[in-house]
Backbone as XML, in Angstrom:
<?xml version="1.0"?>
<chain id="A" units="angstrom">
  <residue number="1" name="MET">
    <atom name="N" x="-4.357" y="-41.612" z="97.042"/>
    <atom name="CA" x="-4.658" y="-40.515" z="96.429"/>
    <atom name="C" x="-3.997" y="-40.220" z="95.219"/>
  </residue>
  <residue number="2" name="ILE">
    <atom name="N" x="-2.980" y="-41.169" z="94.878"/>
    <atom name="CA" x="-2.274" y="-41.251" z="93.291"/>
    <atom name="C" x="-3.625" y="-41.511" z="92.570"/>
  </residue>
  <residue number="3" name="ASN">
    <atom name="N" x="-3.921" y="-42.665" z="92.727"/>
    <atom name="CA" x="-5.208" y="-42.760" z="91.708"/>
    <atom name="C" x="-6.091" y="-41.780" z="91.366"/>
  </residue>
  <residue number="4" name="LYS">
    <atom name="N" x="-6.575" y="-41.257" z="92.615"/>
    <atom name="CA" x="-7.810" y="-40.060" z="92.398"/>
    <atom name="C" x="-6.794" y="-38.985" z="91.432"/>
  </residue>
  <residue number="5" name="SER">
    <atom name="N" x="-5.447" y="-38.651" z="91.415"/>
    <atom name="CA" x="-4.641" y="-37.472" z="90.646"/>
    <atom name="C" x="-4.631" y="-38.158" z="89.043"/>
  </residue>
  <residue number="6" name="ILE">
    <atom name="N" x="-4.686" y="-39.328" z="89.054"/>
    <atom name="CA" x="-4.308" y="-39.988" z="87.822"/>
    <atom name="C" x="-5.611" y="-40.226" z="87.041"/>
  </residue>
  <residue number="7" name="GLN">
    <atom name="N" x="-6.707" y="-40.365" z="87.873"/>
    <atom name="CA" x="-8.077" y="-39.800" z="87.438"/>
    <atom name="C" x="-8.855" y="-38.711" z="86.670"/>
  </residue>
  <residue number="8" name="PHE">
    <atom name="N" x="-8.154" y="-37.842" z="87.899"/>
    <atom name="CA" x="-8.377" y="-36.921" z="87.230"/>
    <atom name="C" x="-7.758" y="-36.020" z="86.144"/>
  </residue>
  <residue number="9" name="LEU">
    <atom name="N" x="-6.490" y="-36.692" z="85.822"/>
    <atom name="CA" x="-5.197" y="-36.248" z="85.196"/>
    <atom name="C" x="-6.431" y="-36.332" z="83.679"/>
  </residue>
  <residue number="10" name="LYS">
    <atom name="N" x="-6.805" y="-37.896" z="83.730"/>
    <atom name="CA" x="-7.522" y="-38.571" z="82.197"/>
    <atom name="C" x="-8.682" y="-37.619" z="82.509"/>
  </residue>
  <residue number="11" name="GLU">
    <atom name="N" x="-9.461" y="-37.360" z="83.284"/>
    <atom name="CA" x="-10.915" y="-36.388" z="82.976"/>
    <atom name="C" x="-10.393" y="-35.170" z="82.336"/>
  </residue>
  <residue number="12" name="VAL">
    <atom name="N" x="-9.400" y="-34.707" z="82.300"/>
    <atom name="CA" x="-8.811" y="-33.057" z="82.015"/>
    <atom name="C" x="-8.496" y="-33.798" z="80.694"/>
  </residue>
  <residue number="13" name="ARG">
    <atom name="N" x="-7.655" y="-34.638" z="80.566"/>
    <atom name="CA" x="-7.322" y="-35.076" z="79.149"/>
    <atom name="C" x="-8.294" y="-34.925" z="77.885"/>
  </residue>
  <residue number="14" name="LEU">
    <atom name="N" x="-9.619" y="-35.878" z="78.344"/>
    <atom name="CA" x="-10.766" y="-35.903" z="77.785"/>
    <atom name="C" x="-11.443" y="-34.577" z="77.385"/>
  </residue>
  <residue number="15" name="GLU">
    <atom name="N" x="-11.571" y="-33.815" z="78.820"/>
    <atom name="CA" x="-12.277" y="-32.468" z="78.742"/>
    <atom name="C" x="-11.552" y="-31.432" z="76.970"/>
  </residue>
  <residue number="16" name="LEU">
    <atom name="N" x="-10.328" y="-31.672" z="77.391"/>
    <atom name="CA" x="-9.464" y="-30.937" z="76.412"/>
    <atom name="C" x="-9.738" y="-31.388" z="75.356"/>
  </residue>
  <residue number="17" name="SER">
    <atom name="N" x="-9.802" y="-32.342" z="74.718"/>
    <atom name="CA" x="-10.379" y="-33.084" z="73.345"/>
    <atom name="C" x="-11.409" y="-32.552" z="73.157"/>
  </residue>
  <residue number="18" name="LYS">
    <atom name="N" x="-12.676" y="-31.874" z="73.674"/>
    <atom name="CA" x="-13.378" y="-31.650" z="73.246"/>
    <atom name="C" x="-13.587" y="-29.810" z="72.736"/>
  </residue>
  <residue number="19" name="VAL">
    <atom name="N" x="-12.620" y="-29.297" z="73.420"/>
    <atom name="CA" x="-12.290" y="-28.172" z="73.176"/>
    <atom name="C" x="-12.149" y="-27.726" z="71.798"/>
  </residue>
  <residue number="20" name="SER">
    <atom name="N" x="-12.751" y="-26.623" z="71.253"/>
    <atom name="CA" x="-12.642" y="-26.261" z="69.622"/>
    <atom name="C" x="-11.851" y="-25.044" z="69.919"/>
  </residue>
  <residue number="21" name="TYR">
    <atom name="N" x="-11.158" y="-24.544" z="69.369"/>
    <atom name="CA" x="-10.137" y="-23.622" z="69.581"/>
    <atom name="C" x="-9.958" y="-22.681" z="68.503"/>
  </residue>
  <residue number="22" name="PRO">
    <atom name="N" x="-10.503" y="-21.334" z="68.431"/>
    <atom name="CA" x="-10.667" y="-20.816" z="67.192"/>
    <atom name="C" x="-9.418" y="-20.817" z="66.482"/>
  </residue>
  <residue number="23" name="ASN">
    <atom name="N" x="-10.102" y="-20.493" z="65.047"/>
    <atom name="CA" x="-8.881" y="-20.208" z="64.099"/>
    <atom name="C" x="-8.042" y="-18.975" z="63.840"/>
  </residue>
  <residue number="24" name="LYS">
    <atom name="N" x="-7.050" y="-18.927" z="62.976"/>
    <atom name="CA" x="-6.641" y="-17.439" z="63.307"/>
    <atom name="C" x="-7.490" y="-15.908" z="63.044"/>
  </residue>
  <residue number="25" name="PRO">
    <atom name="N" x="-8.452" y="-16.442" z="61.726"/>
    <atom name="CA" x="-8.939" y="-14.821" z="61.712"/>
    <atom name="C" x="-10.049" y="-14.567" z="63.241"/>
  </residue>
  <residue number="26" name="GLU">
    <atom name="N" x="-10.728" y="-15.829" z="63.200"/>
    <atom name="CA" x="-11.269" y="-15.741" z="64.846"/>
    <atom name="C" x="-10.581" y="-15.204" z="65.934"/>
  </residue>
  <residue number="27" name="LEU">
    <atom name="N" x="-9.420" y="-15.217" z="66.238"/>
    <atom name="CA" x="-8.527" y="-15.020" z="67.213"/>
    <atom name="C" x="-7.983" y="-13.658" z="66.667"/>
  </residue>
  <residue number="28" name="MET">
    <atom name="N" x="-7.799" y="-13.143" z="65.993"/>
    <atom name="CA" x="-7.847" y="-11.577" z="65.419"/>
    <atom name="C" x="-8.407" y="-10.702" z="65.831"/>
  </residue>
  <residue number="29" name="GLY">
    <atom name="N" x="-9.587" y="-11.285" z="65.371"/>
    <atom name="CA" x="-11.028" y="-10.824" z="64.964"/>
    <atom name="C" x="-11.013" y="-10.598" z="66.731"/>
  </residue>
  <residue number="30" name="SER">
    <atom name="N" x="-11.306" y="-11.242" z="67.711"/>
    <atom name="CA" x="-11.675" y="-11.048" z="69.412"/>
    <atom name="C" x="-10.327" y="-9.955" z="69.659"/>
  </residue>
  <residue number="31" name="THR">
    <atom name="N" x="-9.140" y="-10.273" z="68.985"/>
    <atom name="CA" x="-7.951" y="-9.784" z="69.692"/>
    <atom name="C" x="-8.588" y="-8.022" z="69.445"/>
  </residue>
  <residue number="32" name="ILE">
    <atom name="N" x="-8.834" y="-8.003" z="68.391"/>
    <atom name="CA" x="-8.589" y="-6.463" z="68.130"/>
    <atom name="C" x="-9.969" y="-5.836" z="68.770"/>
  </residue>
  <residue number="33" name="ILE">
    <atom name="N" x="-11.367" y="-6.344" z="68.842"/>
    <atom name="CA" x="-12.147" y="-6.151" z="69.655"/>
    <atom name="C" x="-11.873" y="-5.716" z="71.243"/>
  </residue>
  <residue number="34" name="VAL">
    <atom name="N" x="-11.154" y="-6.328" z="71.492"/>
    <atom name="CA" x="-11.114" y="-6.202" z="73.346"/>
    <atom name="C" x="-9.859" y="-5.142" z="73.247"/>
  </residue>
  <residue number="35" name="VAL">
    <atom name="N" x="-8.883" y="-4.988" z="72.251"/>
    <atom name="CA" x="-7.782" y="-3.841" z="72.543"/>
    <atom name="C" x="-8.912" y="-2.475" z="72.177"/>
  </residue>
  <residue number="36" name="VAL">
    <atom name="N" x="-9.470" y="-2.955" z="71.220"/>
    <atom name="CA" x="-10.573" y="-1.473" z="71.043"/>
    <atom name="C" x="-11.597" y="-1.179" z="71.999"/>
  </residue>
  <residue number="37" name="MET">
    <atom name="N" x="-11.937" y="-1.629" z="72.711"/>
    <atom name="CA" x="-12.831" y="-1.771" z="73.749"/>
    <atom name="C" x="-11.822" y="-1.246" z="74.752"/>
  </residue>
  <residue number="38" name="SER">
    <atom name="N" x="-10.842" y="-1.824" z="75.124"/>
    <atom name="CA" x="-10.139" y="-1.276" z="76.195"/>
    <atom name="C" x="-9.388" y="0.005" z="76.122"/>
  </residue>
  <residue number="39" name="ILE">
    <atom name="N" x="-9.159" y="0.593" z="74.828"/>
    <atom name="CA" x="-9.089" y="1.801" z="74.707"/>
    <atom name="C" x="-10.075" y="2.746" z="74.921"/>
  </residue>
  <residue number="40" name="ILE">
    <atom name="N" x="-11.114" y="1.865" z="74.186"/>
    <atom name="CA" x="-12.706" y="3.559" z="74.450"/>
    <atom name="C" x="-12.838" y="3.417" z="75.827"/>
  </residue>
  <residue number="41" name="MET">
    <atom name="N" x="-12.650" y="2.302" z="76.958"/>
    <atom name="CA" x="-12.875" y="2.369" z="78.305"/>
    <atom name="C" x="-11.777" y="2.830" z="78.617"/>
  </residue>
  <residue number="42" name="ALA">
    <atom name="N" x="-10.723" y="3.073" z="78.523"/>
    <atom name="CA" x="-9.677" y="3.901" z="79.025"/>
    <atom name="C" x="-9.963" y="5.267" z="78.634"/>
  </residue>
  <residue number="43" name="ALA">
    <atom name="N" x="-10.211" y="5.481" z="77.689"/>
    <atom name="CA" x="-10.548" y="7.201" z="77.348"/>
    <atom name="C" x="-11.396" y="7.938" z="77.972"/>
  </residue>
  <residue number="44" name="PHE">
    <atom name="N" x="-12.957" y="6.486" z="77.915"/>
    <atom name="CA" x="-13.960" y="7.029" z="78.874"/>
    <atom name="C" x="-13.752" y="7.705" z="80.244"/>
  </residue>
  <residue number="45" name="ILE">
    <atom name="N" x="-12.965" y="6.381" z="81.186"/>
    <atom name="CA" x="-12.841" y="6.258" z="82.599"/>
    <atom name="C" x="-11.855" y="7.669" z="82.634"/>
  </residue>
  <residue number="46" name="GLY">
    <atom name="N" x="-10.899" y="8.166" z="81.881"/>
    <atom name="CA" x="-9.913" y="9.368" z="81.712"/>
    <atom name="C" x="-10.857" y="10.594" z="82.048"/>
  </residue>
  <residue number="47" name="VAL">
    <atom name="N" x="-11.975" y="10.757" z="80.635"/>
    <atom name="CA" x="-12.757" y="11.925" z="80.881"/>
    <atom name="C" x="-13.676" y="12.076" z="82.151"/>
  </residue>
  <residue number="48" name="VAL">
    <atom name="N" x="-14.208" y="11.005" z="82.331"/>
    <atom name="CA" x="-14.916" y="11.143" z="83.693"/>
    <atom name="C" x="-13.789" y="11.416" z="84.885"/>
  </residue>
  <residue number="49" name="ASP">
    <atom name="N" x="-12.518" y="10.897" z="84.878"/>
    <atom name="CA" x="-11.937" y="11.168" z="86.343"/>
    <atom name="C" x="-11.478" y="12.898" z="85.611"/>
  </residue>
  <residue number="50" name="PHE">
    <atom name="N" x="-11.516" y="12.896" z="84.537"/>
    <atom name="CA" x="-10.850" y="14.979" z="84.316"/>
    <atom name="C" x="-12.174" y="15.568" z="84.997"/>
  </residue>
  <residue number="51" name="GLY">
    <atom name="N" x="-13.209" y="15.103" z="84.373"/>
    <atom name="CA" x="-14.313" y="15.602" z="84.717"/>
    <atom name="C" x="-14.567" y="16.085" z="86.177"/>
  </residue>
  <residue number="52" name="LEU">
    <atom name="N" x="-14.678" y="14.675" z="86.912"/>
    <atom name="CA" x="-15.137" y="15.132" z="88.289"/>
    <atom name="C" x="-14.167" y="15.413" z="89.179"/>
  </residue>
  <residue number="53" name="SER">
    <atom name="N" x="-12.722" y="15.556" z="88.661"/>
    <atom name="CA" x="-11.560" y="15.992" z="89.445"/>
    <atom name="C" x="-11.562" y="17.982" z="89.312"/>
  </residue>
  <residue number="54" name="GLN">
    <atom name="N" x="-12.130" y="17.926" z="88.163"/>
    <atom name="CA" x="-12.076" y="19.398" z="88.088"/>
    <atom name="C" x="-13.603" y="20.218" z="88.548"/>
  </residue>
  <residue number="55" name="LEU">
    <atom name="N" x="-14.727" y="19.464" z="88.984"/>
    <atom name="CA" x="-15.700" y="19.319" z="89.482"/>
    <atom name="C" x="-15.716" y="19.656" z="91.135"/>
  </residue>
  <residue number="56" name="THR">
    <atom name="N" x="-14.677" y="19.056" z="91.159"/>
    <atom name="CA" x="-14.314" y="18.822" z="92.912"/>
    <atom name="C" x="-13.661" y="20.125" z="93.095"/>
  </residue>
  <residue number="57" name="LYS">
    <atom name="N" x="-12.664" y="20.318" z="92.133"/>
    <atom name="CA" x="-11.453" y="21.870" z="92.334"/>
    <atom name="C" x="-12.181" y="23.035" z="92.480"/>
  </residue>
  <residue number="58" name="LEU">
    <atom name="N" x="-13.214" y="22.803" z="91.683"/>
    <atom name="CA" x="-14.400" y="24.034" z="91.627"/>
    <atom name="C" x="-15.202" y="24.206" z="92.669"/>
  </residue>
  <residue number="59" name="ILE">
    <atom name="N" x="-15.749" y="23.184" z="93.308"/>
    <atom name="CA" x="-17.004" y="23.128" z="94.312"/>
    <atom name="C" x="-15.956" y="23.589" z="95.493"/>
  </residue>
  <residue number="60" name="LEU">
    <atom name="N" x="-14.616" y="23.201" z="96.113"/>
    <atom name="CA" x="-13.607" y="22.886" z="97.063"/>
    <atom name="C" x="-12.903" y="24.497" z="97.210"/>
  </residue>
  <residue number="61" name="ARG">
    <atom name="N" x="-13.041" y="25.796" z="95.917"/>
    <atom name="CA" x="-12.806" y="26.643" z="96.422"/>
    <atom name="C" x="-13.257" y="27.349" z="96.662"/>
  </residue>
</chain>
């Protein structure tokens, strides 16, 4: 069991050495895209929710 755990950790270390991490400009660009898309999606869902709630109120009157 211990040997398997040690082998696993060695393989994890090997795989992590293959990872290419983004540099600062790439990371900032990706972060900005995620934040902007989150705001757009939140606004869209809010508008749809408001519209559907108003439609439901109109139908139930």
